[in-house]
DSSP file (Angstrom, degrees, kcal/mol; ACC not computed):
  #  RESIDUE AA STRUCTURE BP1 BP2  ACC     N-H-->O    O-->H-N    N-H-->O    O-->H-N    TCO  KAPPA ALPHA  PHI   PSI    X-CA   Y-CA   Z-CA
    1    1 A D              0   0    0      0, 0.0     2,-0.5     0, 0.0     0, 0.0   0.000 360.0 360.0 360.0 -35.9    0.0    0.0    0.0
    2    2 A K        -     0   0    0      2,-0.0     2,-0.3     1,-0.0     0, 0.0  -0.836 360.0-127.9-104.6 129.3    2.9    2.3    0.5
    3    3 A R        -     0   0    0     -2,-0.5     2,-0.5     2,-0.0    -1,-0.0  -0.519  18.4-159.1 -73.9 136.5    5.4    3.1   -2.2
    4    4 A I        -     0   0    0     -2,-0.3     2,-0.5     2,-0.0    28,-0.0  -0.979   6.5-164.9-115.3 121.7    9.1    2.6   -1.3
    5    5 A V        +     0   0    0     -2,-0.5     2,-0.3    27,-0.1    -2,-0.0  -0.943  11.6 174.6-111.5 124.0   11.6    4.6   -3.4
    6    6 A T        -     0   0    0     -2,-0.5     2,-0.8    31,-0.0    31,-0.1  -0.943  36.6-116.8-130.2 153.5   15.2    3.7   -3.3
    7    7 A L        +     0   0    0     -2,-0.3     3,-0.1     1,-0.1     5,-0.0  -0.741  31.7 179.6 -77.0 107.6   18.3    4.9   -5.2
    8    8 A S        +     0   0    0     -2,-0.8     2,-0.3     1,-0.2    -1,-0.1   0.777  62.6   4.1 -89.9 -21.0   19.5    1.7   -7.1
    9    9 A E  S    S+     0   0    0      0, 0.0    -1,-0.2     0, 0.0     0, 0.0  -0.986  97.8  39.9-155.5 164.0   22.5    3.2   -8.9
   10   10 A G  S    S-     0   0    0     -2,-0.3     2,-0.4    -3,-0.1    -3,-0.0   0.041  71.0 -96.6  81.3 162.0   24.4    6.4   -9.1
   11   11 A V        +     0   0    0      1,-0.1    30,-0.1     2,-0.1    -1,-0.0  -0.978  33.1 171.0-122.0 130.6   25.5    9.0   -6.6
   12   12 A V    >   +     0   0    0     -2,-0.4     3,-2.6    28,-0.3    31,-0.5   0.462  35.2 126.4-117.9  -8.1   23.5   12.0   -6.1
   13   13 A A  B 3  S+A   42   0A   0      1,-0.3    29,-0.3    29,-0.2    28,-0.2  -0.318  86.1   3.5 -55.6 132.5   25.2   13.4   -3.0
   14   14 A G  T 3  S+     0   0    0     27,-3.3     2,-0.3     1,-0.2    -1,-0.3   0.455 112.4 112.1  74.5   3.0   26.2   17.0   -3.6
   15   15 A R  S <  S-     0   0    0     -3,-2.6    28,-1.8    26,-0.2    29,-1.3  -0.707  72.1-112.8-111.3 164.5   24.7   17.0   -7.0
   16   16 A D  E     -b   44   0B   0     -2,-0.3     2,-0.4    27,-0.2    29,-0.2  -0.766  36.7-160.4 -86.8 120.5   21.7   18.7   -8.7
   17   17 A V  E     -b   45   0B   0     27,-3.4    29,-2.8    -2,-0.6     2,-0.5  -0.848  14.4-166.4-111.7 144.9   19.0   16.2   -9.6
   18   18 A V  E     -b   46   0B   0     -2,-0.4     2,-0.5    27,-0.2    29,-0.2  -0.989  13.1-150.7-120.5 116.8   16.2   16.5  -12.1
   19   19 A I  E     -b   47   0B   0     27,-2.2    29,-3.2    -2,-0.5     2,-0.4  -0.783  15.2-159.3 -88.7 122.0   13.5   13.9  -11.8
   20   20 A V  E     +b   48   0B   0     -2,-0.5     2,-0.3    27,-0.2    29,-0.2  -0.883  18.5 162.8-110.2 136.6   12.0   13.3  -15.2
   21   21 A D  E     -b   49   0B   0     27,-1.9    29,-0.9    -2,-0.4     3,-0.1  -0.980  35.9-143.2-152.5 145.1    8.5   11.7  -15.7
   22   22 A D  E    S+     0   0B   0     -2,-0.3    29,-2.7    27,-0.2     2,-0.4   0.846  84.3  18.8 -79.7 -33.1    6.1   11.6  -18.5
   23   23 A L  E     -b   51   0B   0     27,-0.2     2,-0.5    26,-0.1    -1,-0.2  -0.989  54.6-161.7-144.9 140.9    2.9   11.9  -16.5
   24   24 A A        +     0   0    0     27,-2.5    30,-3.1    -2,-0.4    29,-0.3  -0.903  23.3 153.1-125.7 108.0    1.8   13.1  -13.0
   25   25 A H  S    S+     0   0    0     -2,-0.5    30,-0.6    28,-0.2    33,-0.3   0.907  88.0   3.9 -95.0 -66.4   -1.5   12.0  -11.8
   26   26 A S  S    S-     0   0    0     28,-0.2    -2,-0.1    31,-0.1     0, 0.0   0.623  89.4-135.1 -90.5 -14.3   -1.4   12.0   -7.9
   27   27 A C  S  > S+     0   0    0     -4,-0.1     4,-2.0     1,-0.1     5,-0.2   0.485  71.3 121.4  67.2   7.7    2.2   13.4   -7.9
   28   28 A S  H  >  +     0   0    0      2,-0.2     4,-3.6     1,-0.2     5,-0.2   0.919  66.9  52.6 -59.2 -47.1    3.1   10.9   -5.3
   29   29 A T  H  > S+     0   0    0      1,-0.2     4,-2.8     2,-0.2     5,-0.2   0.935 112.4  46.0 -55.6 -47.9    5.9    9.2   -7.4
   30   30 A Q  H  > S+     0   0    0      2,-0.2     4,-2.1     1,-0.2    -1,-0.2   0.897 113.2  47.4 -63.7 -40.7    7.5   12.5   -7.9
   31   31 A I  H  X S+     0   0    0     -4,-2.0     4,-2.4     2,-0.2    -2,-0.2   0.930 114.2  49.2 -67.6 -42.7    7.3   13.7   -4.2
   32   32 A N  H  X S+     0   0    0     -4,-3.6     4,-2.2     1,-0.2    -2,-0.2   0.881 111.4  49.1 -66.7 -35.0    8.6   10.2   -3.0
   33   33 A C  H  X S+     0   0    0     -4,-2.8     4,-2.2    -5,-0.2    -1,-0.2   0.894 109.4  51.4 -68.5 -37.6   11.5   10.4   -5.5
   34   34 A G  H  X S+     0   0    0     -4,-2.1     4,-2.2    -5,-0.2     5,-0.3   0.926 110.1  49.7 -59.9 -46.8   12.3   13.9   -4.3
   35   35 A E  H  X S+     0   0    0     -4,-2.4     4,-2.3     1,-0.2    -1,-0.2   0.900 111.2  49.0 -60.7 -41.7   12.4   12.7   -0.7
   36   36 A A  H  X S+     0   0    0     -4,-2.2     4,-1.6     1,-0.2    -2,-0.2   0.937 111.5  49.3 -61.5 -44.0   14.7    9.8   -1.7
   37   37 A M  H  <>S+     0   0    0     -4,-2.2     5,-2.1     1,-0.2    -2,-0.2   0.871 112.6  47.7 -73.0 -36.2   17.1   12.1   -3.6
   38   38 A R  H ><5S+     0   0    0     -4,-2.2     3,-1.3     3,-0.2    -1,-0.2   0.877 110.3  51.9 -68.1 -38.5   17.3   14.6   -0.6
   39   39 A S  H 3<5S+     0   0    0     -4,-2.3    -2,-0.2    -5,-0.3    -1,-0.2   0.821 105.0  55.7 -68.0 -26.5   17.8   11.8    1.8
   40   40 A A  T 3<5S-     0   0    0     -4,-1.6   -28,-0.3    -5,-0.1    -1,-0.2   0.355 127.6 -99.4 -84.2   3.6   20.7   10.6   -0.4
   41   41 A G  T < 5 +     0   0    0     -3,-1.3   -27,-3.3     1,-0.2    -3,-0.2   0.752  56.2 174.9  89.6  26.6   22.3   14.1   -0.1
   42   42 A A  B   < -A   13   0A   0     -5,-2.1    -1,-0.2   -29,-0.3   -26,-0.2  -0.385  30.5-141.8 -54.3 133.2   21.3   15.8   -3.3
   43   43 A A  S    S-     0   0    0    -28,-1.8     2,-0.3   -31,-0.5   -27,-0.2   0.900  82.9  -2.2 -68.4 -37.4   22.3   19.4   -3.4
   44   44 A S  E     -b   16   0B   0    -29,-1.3   -27,-3.4    -7,-0.0     2,-0.5  -0.995  63.7-150.1-149.6 152.0   19.1   20.4   -5.2
   45   45 A V  E     +b   17   0B   0     21,-0.3    23,-2.7    -2,-0.3    24,-0.5  -0.963  19.0 166.8-132.6 122.9   16.0   18.6   -6.5
   46   46 A S  E     -b   18   0B   0    -29,-2.8   -27,-2.2    -2,-0.5     2,-0.3  -0.755  18.3-146.5-118.1 169.7   13.9   19.6   -9.4
   47   47 A A  E     -bc  19  70B   0     22,-2.1    24,-3.3    -2,-0.2     2,-0.4  -0.993   8.8-169.5-140.3 152.0   11.2   17.8  -11.4
   48   48 A Y  E     +bc  20  71B   0    -29,-3.2   -27,-1.9    -2,-0.3     2,-0.3  -0.994  10.5 169.2-134.8 126.8   10.0   17.7  -14.9
   49   49 A F  E     -bc  21  72B   0     22,-2.1    24,-0.7    -2,-0.4   -27,-0.2  -0.997  26.2-149.3-138.6 143.5    6.9   16.1  -16.2
   50   50 A T  E    S+     0   0B   0    -29,-0.9    23,-1.1    -2,-0.3     2,-0.8   0.967  89.6  37.0 -74.3 -51.4    5.3   16.4  -19.7
   51   51 A H  E     -b   23   0B   0    -29,-2.7   -27,-2.5    21,-0.1     2,-1.7  -0.848  65.7-169.9-109.7 101.2    1.7   15.9  -18.7
   52   52 A G        +     0   0    0     -2,-0.8    27,-0.2    21,-0.4   -27,-0.1  -0.539  22.7 156.2 -87.8  72.9    0.7   17.5  -15.4
   53   53 A V        +     0   0    0     -2,-1.7     4,-0.2   -29,-0.3   -28,-0.2   0.952  16.8 176.2 -65.7 -44.5   -2.8   16.0  -15.0
   54   54 A C    >>  -     0   0    0    -30,-3.1     4,-0.8    -3,-0.3     3,-0.8   0.866  20.1-149.2  46.9  52.9   -2.6   16.4  -11.3
   55   55 A E  G >4 S+     0   0    0    -30,-0.6     3,-0.7     1,-0.2    -1,-0.1  -0.158  74.0  16.0 -57.8 144.6   -6.0   15.3  -10.4
   56   56 A N  G 34 S-     0   0    0      1,-0.2    -1,-0.2     2,-0.1    -2,-0.1   0.836 133.5 -65.7  60.6  33.7   -7.8   16.8   -7.3
   57   57 A S  G X4 S+     0   0    0     -3,-0.8     3,-1.5    -4,-0.2    -1,-0.2   0.863  81.8 161.9  56.6  36.8   -5.2   19.6   -7.3
   58   58 A A  G X<  +     0   0    0     -4,-0.8     3,-1.7    -3,-0.7     4,-0.3   0.638  58.3  80.0 -64.3 -15.1   -2.4   17.3   -6.5
   59   59 A W  G >  S+     0   0    0     -5,-0.5     3,-2.4     1,-0.3     4,-0.4   0.816  76.3  75.0 -59.0 -30.4    0.1   19.9   -7.7
   60   60 A K  G X> S+     0   0    0     -3,-1.5     3,-1.4     1,-0.3     4,-0.5   0.788  78.9  72.9 -58.5 -24.4   -0.3   21.6   -4.3
   61   61 A K  G <4 S+     0   0    0     -3,-1.7    -1,-0.3     1,-0.3     3,-0.3   0.775  93.6  57.1 -63.4 -25.1    1.8   18.7   -2.8
   62   62 A F  G X4 S+     0   0    0     -3,-2.4     3,-0.7    -4,-0.3     5,-0.5   0.617  83.9  79.9 -80.3 -12.5    4.8   20.4   -4.5
   63   63 A V  T <4 S+     0   0    0     -3,-1.4     3,-0.2    -4,-0.4    -1,-0.2   0.933 112.8  15.8 -67.7 -42.7    4.5   23.8   -2.9
   64   64 A D  T 3< S+     0   0    0     -4,-0.5    -1,-0.2    -3,-0.3    -2,-0.1   0.073  98.0 102.6-114.1  25.2    6.2   22.9    0.4
   65   65 A A  S <  S-     0   0    0     -3,-0.7    -1,-0.1     2,-0.1    -2,-0.1   0.418  96.3-106.5 -92.2   4.2    7.8   19.5   -0.7
   66   66 A G        +     0   0    0      1,-0.3     2,-0.5    -3,-0.2   -21,-0.3   0.694  65.7 152.4  84.5  19.0   11.4   21.1   -1.0
   67   67 A F        -     0   0    0     -5,-0.5    -1,-0.3     1,-0.1   -21,-0.2  -0.701  38.2-154.2 -81.3 122.6   11.6   21.1   -4.8
   68   68 A D  S    S-     0   0    0    -23,-2.7     2,-0.3    -2,-0.5   -22,-0.2   0.933  80.2  -4.6 -61.5 -46.0   13.8   23.8   -6.2
   69   69 A K        -     0   0    0    -24,-0.5   -22,-2.1    18,-0.1     2,-0.5  -0.988  56.6-160.5-152.9 140.8   11.8   23.9   -9.4
   70   70 A V  E     -cd  47  89B   0     18,-2.2    20,-2.4    -2,-0.3     2,-0.4  -0.973  16.7-168.4-124.9 114.5    8.9   21.9  -11.0
   71   71 A L  E     +cd  48  90B   0    -24,-3.3   -22,-2.1    -2,-0.5     2,-0.3  -0.845  14.3 160.6-100.6 136.7    8.6   22.2  -14.8
   72   72 A L  E     -cd  49  91B   0     18,-1.6    20,-4.0    -2,-0.4     2,-0.2  -0.925  32.8-118.8-144.4 165.4    5.6   21.0  -16.6
   73   73 A T  E >   - d   0  92B   0    -23,-1.1     3,-0.5   -24,-0.7   -21,-0.4  -0.535  28.8-108.2 -99.7 172.6    4.2   21.7  -20.0
   74   74 A D  T 3  S+     0   0    0     18,-1.5    19,-0.1     1,-0.2   -23,-0.1   0.168  83.1 114.9 -86.7  18.7    0.8   23.2  -20.9
   75   75 A S  T 3  S+     0   0    0    -25,-0.5    -1,-0.2     1,-0.3   -24,-0.1   0.694  79.1  47.3 -59.4 -18.7   -0.5   19.9  -22.2
   76   76 A C  S X> S-     0   0    0     -3,-0.5     4,-1.9     1,-0.1     3,-1.2  -0.776  79.6-168.8-121.2  78.1   -3.0   19.9  -19.4
   77   77 A P  H 3> S+     0   0    0      0, 0.0     4,-2.5     0, 0.0     5,-0.2   0.755  80.6  56.0 -50.2 -41.0   -4.4   23.5  -19.6
   78   78 A A  H 3> S+     0   0    0      1,-0.2     4,-1.9     2,-0.2     5,-0.1   0.870 111.5  41.9 -60.2 -42.0   -6.2   23.4  -16.3
   79   79 A T  H <> S+     0   0    0     -3,-1.2     4,-1.9     2,-0.2    -1,-0.2   0.925 112.5  54.0 -69.1 -45.6   -3.1   22.5  -14.3
   80   80 A A  H  < S+     0   0    0     -4,-1.9     4,-0.5     1,-0.2    -2,-0.2   0.919 112.4  45.5 -54.4 -47.7   -0.9   24.9  -16.2
   81   81 A K  H >< S+     0   0    0     -4,-2.5     3,-1.0     1,-0.2    -1,-0.2   0.895 110.1  53.8 -59.0 -46.0   -3.4   27.7  -15.4
   82   82 A A  H 3< S+     0   0    0     -4,-1.9    -1,-0.2     1,-0.2    -2,-0.2   0.822 111.5  43.7 -62.7 -35.2   -3.7   26.7  -11.7
   83   83 A V  T >< S+     0   0    0     -4,-1.9     3,-2.5    -3,-0.2    -1,-0.2   0.430  81.0 132.7 -97.0   1.1    0.0   26.8  -11.0
   84   84 A E  T <  S+     0   0    0     -3,-1.0     3,-0.1    -4,-0.5    -3,-0.1  -0.274  81.6   3.1 -55.5 121.7    0.6   30.0  -12.9
   85   85 A G  T 3  S+     0   0    0      1,-0.2     2,-0.5     4,-0.1    -1,-0.3   0.538 102.4 124.8  80.6   1.5    2.8   32.4  -10.7
   86   86 A I    X   -     0   0    0     -3,-2.5     3,-1.4     2,-0.0    -1,-0.2  -0.881  63.3 -93.6-102.6 130.1    3.2   29.8   -7.9
   87   87 A E  T 3  S+     0   0    0     -2,-0.5   -18,-0.1     1,-0.3     3,-0.1  -0.554 101.9  17.8 -67.2 132.7    6.6   28.8   -6.7
   88   88 A P  T 3  S+     0   0    0      0, 0.0   -18,-2.2     0, 0.0    -1,-0.3  -0.871 102.3 103.9-104.4  20.4    8.3   26.3   -7.6
   89   89 A F  E <   +d   70   0B   0     -3,-1.4     2,-0.3   -20,-0.2   -18,-0.2  -0.290  36.9 176.5 -79.4 149.0    6.4   25.9  -10.8
   90   90 A E  E     -d   71   0B   0    -20,-2.4   -18,-1.6    -3,-0.1     2,-0.5  -0.909  18.9-148.1-143.5 118.7    7.4   26.9  -14.4
   91   91 A V  E     -d   72   0B   0     -2,-0.3     2,-0.5   -20,-0.2   -18,-0.2  -0.741   8.2-153.3 -93.1 130.2    5.1   26.1  -17.3
   92   92 A L  E     -d   73   0B   0    -20,-4.0   -18,-1.5    -2,-0.5     2,-0.2  -0.877  17.2-125.5-103.1 129.9    6.7   25.3  -20.7
   93   93 A S        -     0   0    0     -2,-0.5     4,-0.3   -20,-0.2     3,-0.2  -0.463  14.7-164.7 -73.2 133.5    4.8   26.0  -23.8
   94   94 A L     >  +     0   0    0     -2,-0.2     4,-3.0     1,-0.1     5,-0.3   0.587  69.3  95.0 -85.9 -12.3    4.3   23.1  -26.4
   95   95 A A  H  > S+     0   0    0      1,-0.2     4,-2.3     2,-0.2     5,-0.2   0.815  82.8  47.5 -61.8 -34.1    3.2   25.4  -29.1
   96   96 A G  H  > S+     0   0    0      2,-0.2     4,-2.7    -3,-0.2    -1,-0.2   0.940 114.0  47.9 -63.9 -50.7    6.6   25.9  -30.7
   97   97 A S  H  > S+     0   0    0     -4,-0.3     4,-2.1     1,-0.2    -2,-0.2   0.892 113.5  47.6 -58.8 -44.3    7.4   22.1  -30.7
   98   98 A I  H  X S+     0   0    0     -4,-3.0     4,-2.1     2,-0.2    -1,-0.2   0.944 112.3  48.5 -62.4 -51.1    4.0   21.3  -32.1
   99   99 A S  H  X S+     0   0    0     -4,-2.3     4,-2.8    -5,-0.3     5,-0.2   0.897 111.2  50.7 -55.6 -46.1    4.2   24.0  -34.9
  100  100 A R  H  X S+     0   0    0     -4,-2.7     4,-2.5     1,-0.2    -1,-0.2   0.928 110.2  49.4 -52.5 -51.1    7.6   22.8  -35.9
  101  101 A A  H  <>S+     0   0    0     -4,-2.1     5,-2.6     2,-0.2     6,-0.6   0.869 112.9  46.7 -55.2 -45.8    6.5   19.2  -36.1
  102  102 A V  H ><5S+     0   0    0     -4,-2.1     3,-1.4     3,-0.2    -2,-0.2   0.955 114.5  46.8 -65.6 -52.1    3.5   20.2  -38.2
  103  103 A L  H 3<5S+     0   0    0     -4,-2.8    -2,-0.2     1,-0.3    -1,-0.2   0.798 113.0  48.8 -65.3 -29.2    5.6   22.4  -40.6
  104  104 A E  T 3<5S-     0   0    0     -4,-2.5    -1,-0.3    -5,-0.2    -2,-0.2   0.475 114.2-116.6 -90.7   0.8    8.3   19.9  -41.0
  105  105 A G  T < 5 +     0   0    0     -3,-1.4    -3,-0.2    -4,-0.3    -2,-0.1   0.778  69.7 137.9  79.4  23.5    5.8   17.1  -41.8
  106  106 A A      <       0   0    0     -5,-2.6    -4,-0.2     1,-0.2    -5,-0.1   0.571 360.0 360.0 -80.1 -11.2    6.5   14.9  -38.8
  107  107 A C              0   0    0     -6,-0.6    -1,-0.2    -5,-0.2    -5,-0.1   0.480 360.0 360.0 -91.6 360.0    2.8   14.3  -38.2
């Protein structure tokens, strides 16, 4: 019932860590990973996820969770709008990437 996150390889002590995830629903995975990285001595911990679904306003878990920065795209507009101007969040626009893909015929 409880997720246990451990560092299985690598050394994070004294280093800046970025947790990368494609999707954040409850945000528990990212929060647990951040706790594990800080416990292992990371100098700073940031997170990036592409799709911030963050159901039931789960994004609020990051506000006091010790993350230096939380980056997410605007692929989930409701979450992007909700976190606007709130630390530690930064919303990255997908508009440029999507328009380049369409113009280059990648779709």
